[in-house]
N, C-alpha and C positions, 0 to 999 in steps of 0.2 A: 237444718236439723242438727248438723254437727256442731254448730255454734252453741247449742243448748247443752252440750255434753262436755264434761271436763276433759282437759287435754290428755290426761292419762288414758281415758276411755277411747279417745280418738286413735291414739297410737296402738292401744290394745286391739281395737277393732281392725286396724290395718294388719297387725300381726296375725290375729286369729283368722281373718279372711284369707290371708295368704296360706296359712296352715290348712284351712278348709279346702281351698282349691287344690293344694298339693295332696291332701288326703284323698280326694277323689281321683286325682291323677295317679296316685300311688297304688290304688286298689287294683287296676288291671294288671295281669289278666285275672278277673274276678273268679273265674272258674277253678282256680287253684284251691284245693281243699286243705287249707292250712288251719291249724287250731284257732278257734275263735273268730275266724274271718267272717263267718256268716253273721255273727252278732255285730261285728264292727261295720260291715257293709250297711246294715240297716241303721245302726246307731249314728253313723256319720251324717247321713241325710237328716235324720230326726233331730239330732242336736243342732245342726246348722239352722234348721227352720225355727227351732225353739229360741236359739240365740238371736236370730234376726228379729223374732217377735219381741223379745225383751228390749232389743236395741231400739226398735221403732218406738217402744213405749218410753224410752229414755230413762229406764231404771238402772242407774249406775251399778249398784251392788249386784243385782241379778245378772246383768250382762257380764260382769266379771266372773261370776260363778259358772255360767254356761261357757264362757271363754276358756276357763280352766279345764272344764270337762273335755272340750274339743282339743285342747292342747294335750291332755293326758291321753285321749284317744289316738291322736297322731303319734305320740311317742310310743304307746303300747303297740300300735300296728307296725311301726318301724322295726321294733325288736322281735316281731314275729317272723320276719324274714332273715335268712342268713346274712350276716353283716356285709360280706363282700358283694352280694347281689343288691341288698338294700342301699348300701353306700354308693355303689355305681349308679343306681337309678336316681337317687337324690342328687348326687354331685352333678350328673349330666344335666338333669332338669334345672338345677339351680344355676349352673354355669351358663347355660344358654339364656335363661331369663334374666339373670343378674347382669350379663353382658349387655343385653338390650336395655335393661333398666339404667345401666351406667350411661349408655348412649342417649337415652331418651330423657334423662333428668334435666339436662340443660334445655332441651326442647320444651319440656313441660314448663320450666321456669319462664322462658322467653314468651311463650304463648299466653300463659295465664297471667303473667305480670302485664302483658300487653292488653289483655281483656280487662284487667283491673283498671288500667288507665283509661281504656275506652269507655267503660261503664261508669267510673267514678267522675270522669271529667275534672280531675284534680287541678288542672291548670290550663292555660290557654291552648297550648299545643300538645295536649296529652294524646289526642287522637292521632296526630302525625307521628309522635314517638311510638305509639302502639303499632302503627303500620310498619315502622322501621323494625320493631321487635318481631313482628310477624314475618317480614321478609328475611330477617336474619335467621329465624327458626327454619324457614323453608330452605334457605341456602345450606344450612347445616345438615338438614335431612337429605338434601340432594348429594352433599359430599359423602355422607355415611353410605348411601345406597349405591352411588356410582364410583366412589373413590376407595372405600374401605372394604365393602362386601365383595368377595370374589364371585360367589355364585349362590343361587338358590336351588333347591331341589323340588322340581315340579312333581305332583302326584297324578293319579289317574283322574281325579276330579278336574284339575286344571287342564289336563289333556283333552278331556271330553268337552270342557267349556270352550277351548280353542277350536276344536273341530266343529262344534255347533255354531260358533261365530262365523267360521269360514263358510258353512252351509248357508247362513243368512246372507252373507255378502254375495254369494253366488245365486241368491234368490231361490234357495231350496228350503223347505220346511224341515228344521232339524229333528222334529218329532217323528218324521217319516224316515229318518236315517237310523241305521244300526252301525255303530263304530266298533263292535266287538272284535272283529278280525284285526283292525288296525291296532287296538289296544293289546290284543293277544300277542301280536308280533313285536310289541314294545314293552313287554312285561318287565324286563330287566331294567328298563329306564324309568317307568312310571308306576309300576306295581299295579294292583287291581283289587277289587272287592269280590271275593269268592262267595257264591251262593250255595246253599245245600242242594240245589238242583244241578250242581256240578257245572256251573257256567260262571261268567263274570259279568258285572254290570257294565254294559257298553253302549248305553243310550242316554240321551238328555232326559233326566227325570226330575228336573226342577222347573218352576215357572219361567216364562220367557225372559224376564229381566236379568236372570242369572247369565244367560248367553249374550244378551244385548249389550251389557256393560263391557263385554270383551271385544265387541265389534270395532270400536275406534282403534284399539291396540293392534288388532289383526290387520286393519287397513294400513297402519304404519309399517308393518312388515320389517321390524328391526331385530328379529331373532328372539328366541324364547327367553334367554337370560336377561337381555335388555328390557324385554317386555315386562317380565316379572318385577325387575327393579323399578321400572316406571310405575307399575301398578302399586307396589309397596309405597313408593313416595307419595303418590296421589291419595291412596286410601288412608295413609297415616296422617297426612295433612288434613283431610276431611274429618277424620276421627278426632284429632286434637282440637280443631276449630269448632267442631260440633259441641264437644264437651265444654270448652271455654265459653262458647256463646250461650249455652243453655244453663250453665251453672249460676248459682246465686253469687252476687258480687262479693258478699262477705266470706264465701268459701274459697274462691280462687286465689286468695292471698295467703292461705294457710299452708305451711310446710307439709303437714300430714296429708292434705288433699293432693298436693303436687306429687307426693310419694305414691299415693294410691294410683293416681292416673298413670304415672310412669310405669309402674309394675303391670297394671292391667292392659295398657296399650301394648306393652312388650308381649304380653301373653297372647293377645288377640292377633297381632301382626304375625307372630310366630305360627299361630294356628293356620291362617290363610288370609290373603288379601281380601277375599270376598266376605269373610267373616268380619273384618274390620269395617267394611262398608255396610254390612247388615247391621252392625252395632250402631253406627251413626244414624241410619234410617230409623232404627227401633227406638233410640233415645229421643229423636224428634217426635216419633209417634206417641211415646209415653208423655212427653212434655206438652204436646199440642192437642192431644185427644180431648174432645169436648169443646175446643175453641174453634175459631173460624176456619183454620186450614188443617186441622188434625187429620181429616179424611185423606188428604193428599199423601201424607207420610205413611198412613196405615195401608193405603192402596199400594204404595211402592214396596212396603214391607211384605205384603201378601204376594207380591209379584216376583220376589227374588228368591224365596225359599219357603217350603211348606212348614218348616220348623217354627216360623214366625206366625203362622195362622193361629196358633193357640193364644199367644199374648194379644194379638190383634182382636181376636174374638172376645177375650176378657175385657179389653179396653172399651170395646163397643158396648158391652154389658154395663160397664161402669158409667158410660155416658148416658145410657137409658136410665140408670138408677139415680145419678146425681144431677143430670141436666134436663131430664124429661124425655117423654116419648118423641116429641117433635124433633128435638136435636138428635136423639138416638137414631130415628129413622133416616134423617138427613145424612148422618155420618155413615151409617150402614150402606145406604144407597150410593153415596159418592165414593166410598171405599171400593165397592163392587164395580162401579163405573171406571175408576182408575185401573183396576185389575183387568177389566175387559178391554179398555183402550190399548193397554200394553200387549195383551195376549190374544186379542180378537183375530188378527191376521192368521195366527197359527191354529186357532180353534176353528175358524171358518174353513180353512184349508183341509183340516182333517180332525173333526171333533173327537172321534174314537181314539186316534193315536195320541192326541194331546192329553185327554183326561186319563187314559190308561197309563201313560208314562208319568204324568204328574202325581197321580195317586199311587203309583207303584211303590214308593218307599215304605208305605204303610203295610204293604203285602209282600215285600221281598222276603225270601227265606235266606237271609245272609248267615253264613257260618258265624255263629256268635262267639268271637274270640273274647268278648266280654259282654255280659248282659247288662241291662239296666239294673239298678241296685235291688229293687224288689224282684225283678225278673230273675236275678241270680238266685235269690233265696228259694223261689219256686222251683227253678230248674234243679237245684241241689237236693231238695227234700221232697218235692211233690211235683215231678215233671209233667208237663203238658205239651201238646203239639205246638210247634212254633207259630202256626197260624192263629192259635188262640190268643197270643199276646196282642194282636191287633185289636181284638174285641176288648181286651182288658184296658188298653190305652184309651179307647173311646169312652169306656165307663169312667175312667179316672180323669178324662178331660172334663166331664160333667162334675165330678167330685171337686176338681180344682176350681171350676167356675163357682160352685156353691160356696166353697171355702173363701174364695176371693170376695164374693158379694157379701158374705157374712162378716168378713173383717172390715169392709168398708174403707180399707186403706189402699190407695192406689199404688203405693210403693211395693205392695206385696204381689203385684201382677207377675213379676218375673219368677219369684219363688213358687207361686201357685202354678206357673207353667212347668216347673220341674216335676210336679206330681205325676202327670201321665208319662213323662219321659222315664220315670223310674220303673215303669212296667213294660218297657220295650224289650224285645228279645235280643237286641244288639245295642249296647250302650257305648257311646264314644265319649271320651273325656271332654272334647270340645263342646258337646251338648251341655254338659253341666257347667263348665267354665264360662260359657256364653251367658247363661241365665244368672249364675252367681255374680259374675262381673257386672252384668247389667243392673242387678239389684243393688250392688254396692255403689255404682255410679249414680243411680237414680236418687239416692238419698239427698244429694246436694243440688239437684236440678230444680229449676223453677217449673211448676206445672199447674194446670187448671184443675182446681179441686172440686168445684161444684158444691152442692149441698144436698142433704137428704130430702127427697121430694115425696117419698112413699112411706109406708108403715115402717116404723123403726123396729118393730118386733120381727126379728128374723129367725125365730125358733124353727120355722118351717124348713129353713135351709139345712138345719142340723138333722131333721128327720129325713130329708132327701139324701144327705151324706150317709146316714145310718142304713137306709134302704139300699143304696148303691153298694155300700161295703158288704152287706149281706148277700146281695145279688152276685158280687164278684166272688165271694167265698163259695157260693153254690156253683157258679160257673166253673171255677177252677176245679172243684171236686168232681163235677161231671166230666170235664175234659181229661182229668187225670185217670178216671176209670176207663174212659175211651182209649187213652194213650196206653195204659197197661194192658188192655185187651188186645190191642193191635201190635204193640211193640214193647218188648222187654229185653234188656241186655245188661250183662254184668260180667266184670272181669273175675275169673276164678283162679288164675295163676299167671305169674309173670316172672321173668328173670332177665338179666342184662349183663353185658360185659363190655369192656373197652380194650381194644388192642390196636396199636399203631394209629391212634387218633380216630379209629373207626368204632362207632357205637352200634352194638348188636342188642336189639330189644325184642324179646319174644313174649307174646301175650296169648293167653287162652281165654276165650269168652264163652259164656253160656247165653243162649238167646231163645226167645220165642217171638216170632214175627211173621206177618203175612207178606213182608217185603223180602225179596231174595237178593237184590243187588244193592250194594252200598259202596260209596267211595270212602277213602280214609286218608288222613294226613296226620303228621306229627309236628308239634311245635317244640322248638328248643329255645328256652328262655333264660337269659342271664343278664337282664337289664334291657337287652334288645331281643326281638323275637325273630327266629329263623324258621321258615316253614319248609317241611320236607315231605316226600312220599315214602313208599316202602323201601325204595332203593335210591337214596340220594335225592336229587332235585325233584320237586313235586311234579314237574312236567315229564319226568322219566318214569313211566308206569311199569308195573311188573308184567302186564298182559295186554295193554291197550296203548294206542298212540294218542297223545294230547291233541285236541282241536279246540277252536274257539268255543264250540258248543259242549265240549267235555274237557275242561281245563285240567282236572285231576284224573289222570288215567290209572290211578292206583285203586283198582276195583277188587272187591272181595265178594264172593258168591256164597250165600248161605243156603244150605239144604235142610232137610227135615231132621237131621241128627241132633241139632240143638247145641253142638259144640264146634268151635272154630279156632284154629291157631293162626296167628298173624305174626309175621317176622319183618322187622324193620332193620335195615342196614344203612347207617348214616355216616358219611365222612364229616366229622365235626370241624367247625372253624378252629384255626390254630389258637392255642393259649386260651381256650374258653374257660378253663377253671371249673368252678362249681356252677351247675345249671339245673333247671327243671326240664323234664321230658313229659309232654302232655299230648296224648293221641286222641283223635276224634274220628268217629264213624258216623256218616250222615247220608240221608236220602230224603229230599223234600222236607216235610214237616217233622221228620224224626231224626234226632241227633243224640248221640251218646258220647260223653266225654269220659275216657278212662281216668281213674285216679292218677294224678301226676306223681312222678317220683323225683326225688332229689338225688343228684349224682355229682361226684367229683371226678373230673377228668385228669386231675394231676396225679 
């Protein structure tokens, strides 16, 4: 595909894709009520999809116009934030990714030049030289990981993965285990994901392959840092080799393609080693779906993380449409079989525990420090209970499927998968970067296309989309009425002061609610986010003691008066400079973010 587009457009696409990824990374925390942010949050995703559509059509002039819009959007959004906050955010992100890009550029060159020799068979010993290039790249990667990198910072997901792998080694079902207490007493080391039910996520909530890939590393027992370095090495090698193997021969020799790969691999490896592995599996699923062994990779993708169920579902629909019912049923059946082979021991041991945990991410009431792009707009202007976002996501999975089938373009599978993600009540940057990056990479991959076997008139799909959009509007309206009837909260007065690096923040809220007990927390944001309670550390409550089942002991009680004063006393990080303060009050499905304030501590 890239070879049909002028060189300037290829470099432009590279530039704009990076801007688009940073634009999405730059939005969080989305809940900050900054002028025009609501428009920009929606426009960024819309323009990205439109740009990708024109790019796939190969219309040079149109792609440049849309690229210009995205560039203007990025610049406009940057200047909406105070410069010292915006610059810190951009510089830190760029510094990290460009460092890895610098390291991975020679790796990209060695591997893709090796694959060029391997595929072109330019001379007698080209395969032998390709092997030498591959081994050189592996040696260089090993040197980076074990010789240059001092340490990696594990998070709560890695910790839960490690604990789950250890349970499997000890012949215990990890879905029957609860690691909340272990995580709670290691919060300072790994962090945690806080829910609006005032707990943390301390269970294995992914399919079994997520934990199984950790088992060999746990058996080695070489310590967490060495384990992570080894995982980074192996997952990076797999990702580079997968892209090189699947890419078209004419693409892997192009400098623009090597640059794209270097940047995207850096982005994915920084996100997590498991995400790099997920990307490798998903690219094989994309390339091979509809062919002889596509079901194997789709089964593996479905077995490692629920997020991949959406593109796997869409690819199976593509097989039904382009390869016929017989191939579609075969691919669906074998994909399910692979999933069951991997997960069956855990399902048989405890069906309820397995399915309740694996389906939990769709129902978690996570404190939404950033919503999905569309979810943010709803929460800002027309709030609904958090539980309603799960139904919205299901509606828009069907919308995404209808859009994907209507387009008939296999490369739109990843952008179509973004549609339901936009309606989550919690949006994580890696969700968007994963599918945007996958979409960019898929452009130059070989893949089985199939042919149109059914009626080419797809107008009925547009009717389905229109009906579902109308249903979503009605659903949101009804949920909003329900929400306003049960829960209403608004800030009516606030004042603050700073003395001796201590932040005193006093808020008065008016409310109408049937719920009397709420937890509260406050985020301090200056490029990094610091979470506090009413009196310093979030674990130090004003009237309760923190426990694994009540992580935030900062409890406020609401009576029938309709008015409540809340006082926060925070010891600020040294030399914090200018920052935002953003408080949240929550209980279950009901969350209220107070309007953030901009403060200068200098």
